[in-house]
C-alpha positions as CSV (number, residue, x, y, z in Angstrom):
1,X,-55.5,-41.7,16.9
2,X,-54.0,-41.7,13.8
3,X,-52.6,-38.5,11.8
4,X,-54.9,-36.8,9.3
5,X,-53.5,-37.4,5.7
6,X,-53.6,-34.5,3.3
7,X,-55.6,-34.8,-0.1
8,X,-52.3,-35.6,-2.1
9,X,-51.1,-38.4,0.4
10,X,-54.7,-40.0,0.7
11,X,-54.2,-40.0,-3.5
12,X,-50.7,-41.6,-3.2
13,X,-51.8,-44.3,-0.5
14,X,-54.6,-45.4,-2.6
15,X,-52.8,-45.9,-5.7
16,X,-50.4,-47.7,-3.5
17,X,-53.1,-50.3,-2.2
18,X,-54.5,-50.5,-5.3
19,X,-50.9,-51.6,-6.8
20,X,-50.8,-54.1,-3.5
21,X,-54.1,-55.5,-4.3
22,X,-53.4,-56.1,-8.0
23,X,-50.5,-57.7,-7.2
24,X,-51.4,-59.5,-4.2
25,X,-54.7,-60.7,-5.6
26,X,-53.3,-62.0,-8.7
27,X,-50.5,-63.8,-6.7
28,X,-52.4,-65.6,-4.1
29,X,-56.1,-64.9,-4.8
30,X,-58.6,-62.9,-2.3
31,X,-59.3,-65.6,0.1
32,X,-55.8,-66.4,0.9
33,X,-54.1,-62.9,1.4
34,X,-54.6,-60.5,4.4
35,X,-55.3,-56.9,5.2
36,X,-51.8,-57.0,7.1
37,X,-49.9,-58.0,3.9
38,X,-52.0,-55.4,1.7
39,X,-51.2,-52.6,4.2
40,X,-47.4,-53.9,4.5
41,X,-47.0,-53.9,0.7
42,X,-48.7,-50.5,0.7
43,X,-46.2,-49.1,3.0
44,X,-49.0,-48.2,5.7
45,X,-50.3,-50.3,8.9
46,X,-53.0,-52.8,9.1
47,X,-55.1,-50.1,11.3
48,X,-54.7,-47.4,8.6
49,X,-55.9,-49.5,5.6
50,X,-59.7,-49.2,7.3
51,X,-59.1,-45.3,6.4
52,X,-59.4,-46.1,2.7
53,X,-61.1,-49.4,2.2
54,X,-63.5,-51.2,4.9
55,X,-62.3,-54.3,3.6
56,X,-60.2,-56.3,1.3
57,X,-63.1,-57.3,-0.7
58,X,-63.8,-53.4,-1.1
59,X,-60.2,-53.1,-2.6
60,X,-60.7,-56.1,-4.6
61,X,-63.6,-54.2,-6.4
62,X,-61.6,-51.3,-6.6
63,X,-58.8,-52.8,-8.1
64,X,-61.3,-54.9,-10.6
65,X,-62.7,-51.3,-11.8
66,X,-59.3,-50.1,-12.5
67,X,-58.0,-53.0,-14.3
68,X,-61.5,-53.4,-16.3
69,X,-61.2,-49.8,-17.4
70,X,-57.8,-50.0,-18.8
71,X,-58.8,-53.2,-20.4
72,X,-61.9,-51.9,-22.0
73,X,-60.3,-48.8,-23.1
74,X,-57.4,-50.9,-25.0
75,X,-59.8,-53.3,-26.5
76,X,-62.0,-50.3,-27.9
77,X,-58.7,-49.0,-29.7
78,X,-58.4,-51.8,-31.5
79,X,-62.0,-52.2,-32.3
80,X,-61.7,-48.5,-33.5
81,X,-59.5,-50.0,-36.6
82,X,-62.0,-52.1,-37.6
83,X,-64.0,-51.5,-41.0
84,X,-66.7,-54.1,-40.9
85,X,-68.9,-55.7,-38.9
86,X,-67.1,-59.1,-39.1
87,X,-63.8,-57.6,-38.7
88,X,-65.1,-55.9,-35.5
89,X,-66.7,-59.1,-33.9
90,X,-63.7,-61.2,-34.9
91,X,-61.2,-58.5,-33.1
92,X,-63.6,-58.5,-30.0
93,X,-63.6,-62.2,-29.5
94,X,-60.1,-62.6,-30.5
95,X,-58.7,-59.5,-28.4
96,X,-60.8,-60.5,-25.3
97,X,-58.6,-63.5,-25.0
98,X,-55.4,-62.1,-26.2
99,X,-55.6,-59.1,-24.0
100,X,-56.4,-61.7,-20.8
101,X,-53.1,-63.1,-21.1
102,X,-51.8,-59.6,-20.4
103,X,-54.3,-59.2,-17.5
104,X,-53.8,-61.9,-14.9
105,X,-55.9,-60.0,-12.4
106,X,-58.9,-60.1,-14.8
107,X,-58.5,-63.8,-14.6
108,X,-59.3,-64.1,-11.0
109,X,-63.0,-62.9,-11.6
110,X,-64.1,-66.5,-12.4
111,X,-62.0,-68.0,-9.6
112,X,-64.2,-70.3,-7.4
113,X,-62.4,-69.2,-4.3
114,X,-62.1,-65.3,-5.3
115,X,-66.5,-65.8,-6.2
116,X,-67.3,-67.4,-2.8
117,X,-65.3,-64.6,-1.2
118,X,-67.2,-61.8,-2.7
119,X,-70.7,-63.4,-2.7
120,X,-70.3,-63.5,1.3
121,X,-68.8,-60.4,2.0
122,X,-70.1,-57.6,-0.5
123,X,-73.8,-56.8,-0.7
124,X,-75.2,-58.5,-3.2
125,X,-76.8,-55.2,-5.0
126,X,-73.3,-53.8,-5.0
127,X,-72.2,-57.3,-7.4
128,X,-75.2,-56.7,-9.4
129,X,-74.4,-53.3,-10.3
130,X,-71.0,-54.3,-11.4
131,X,-72.2,-57.0,-13.8
132,X,-75.1,-54.6,-14.9
133,X,-72.6,-52.1,-15.7
134,X,-70.2,-54.7,-17.6
135,X,-73.4,-56.0,-19.6
136,X,-74.6,-52.1,-20.4
137,X,-71.3,-50.8,-21.5
138,X,-71.0,-54.2,-24.0
139,X,-74.4,-54.3,-25.3
140,X,-74.3,-50.5,-25.7
141,X,-71.6,-51.2,-28.4
142,X,-73.2,-54.3,-30.2
143,X,-76.3,-52.2,-30.4
144,X,-74.5,-49.3,-32.3
145,X,-72.9,-51.8,-34.3
146,X,-76.3,-53.1,-35.2
147,X,-77.7,-49.6,-36.0
148,X,-74.4,-49.1,-38.1
149,X,-75.6,-52.4,-40.1
150,X,-72.7,-54.4,-38.8
151,X,-74.9,-56.7,-37.0
152,X,-77.8,-58.4,-38.6
153,X,-81.0,-57.1,-37.1
154,X,-82.0,-60.7,-35.5
155,X,-78.9,-60.6,-33.5
156,X,-79.9,-59.8,-29.7
157,X,-77.3,-57.8,-28.1
158,X,-78.0,-58.9,-25.0
159,X,-77.3,-62.7,-26.0
160,X,-74.5,-61.8,-27.8
161,X,-72.7,-60.6,-24.8
162,X,-73.8,-63.7,-23.2
163,X,-71.4,-65.4,-26.0
164,X,-68.7,-62.7,-25.3
165,X,-68.8,-63.9,-21.5
166,X,-68.6,-67.8,-22.5
167,X,-65.7,-66.9,-24.7
168,X,-64.3,-65.3,-21.7
169,X,-64.8,-68.0,-19.4
170,X,-63.1,-70.3,-22.0
171,X,-60.3,-68.2,-22.0
172,X,-59.9,-68.1,-18.5
173,X,-59.9,-71.8,-18.2
174,X,-57.6,-72.4,-20.4
175,X,-55.4,-74.7,-18.4
176,X,-58.3,-77.3,-18.9
177,X,-57.3,-77.8,-22.9
178,X,-54.1,-76.1,-23.0
179,X,-53.3,-72.8,-24.3
180,X,-52.5,-73.4,-27.8
181,X,-55.7,-75.2,-28.0
182,X,-57.7,-72.6,-26.5
183,X,-56.3,-70.0,-29.0
184,X,-57.3,-72.4,-31.7
185,X,-60.9,-73.0,-30.3
186,X,-61.8,-69.5,-29.8
187,X,-60.5,-68.4,-33.6
188,X,-62.7,-71.1,-34.8
189,X,-65.4,-69.8,-32.6
190,X,-64.8,-66.1,-33.7
191,X,-64.8,-66.9,-37.6
192,X,-68.2,-68.8,-37.1
193,X,-69.8,-66.2,-34.6
194,X,-68.8,-63.2,-37.2
195,X,-70.2,-65.2,-40.3
196,X,-73.5,-66.2,-37.9
197,X,-73.7,-62.4,-36.8
198,X,-72.9,-60.4,-39.7
199,X,-74.0,-59.4,-43.2
200,X,-71.9,-60.8,-45.9
């Protein structure tokens, strides 16, 4: 029977598993990495893994939560510098793409193998809850901008979030047209969208 861990030990092991997960999922993807590899990287046995996470998919979602929280915190710091709607919209669209460059784990979120593994092994309601929380965060921010007068009244924050998701997808798939072409395209889109959504 495995020895019981103290709360401090559990916290340290979870932190190591999160690091091992981020590194492993980024490097080879959710589908290819094994629980044995994740456990070994965290300095525990394969059996010990299940004391902390019920599956590698559960670890993936925990890593996703942590990485997205850091991503959003940095993004909101950038957005706090905006003094107008156009500047905020441009910053939102451009910073999203730029920050993804520094967060290779987040690019795995639209990887077909990762999506297939999550769809097969994670309860649909849990995945839906993750998507809903992400949408609610950004739609809430866009609605606040609208109340401030930064977005035109006819802009639907729900549709605006879908546009943001599309920019996210374009950025993640930048290998298709090249990194430089993607940056130029996103910059053009940001200017056009800011002009369409925001007062003069």
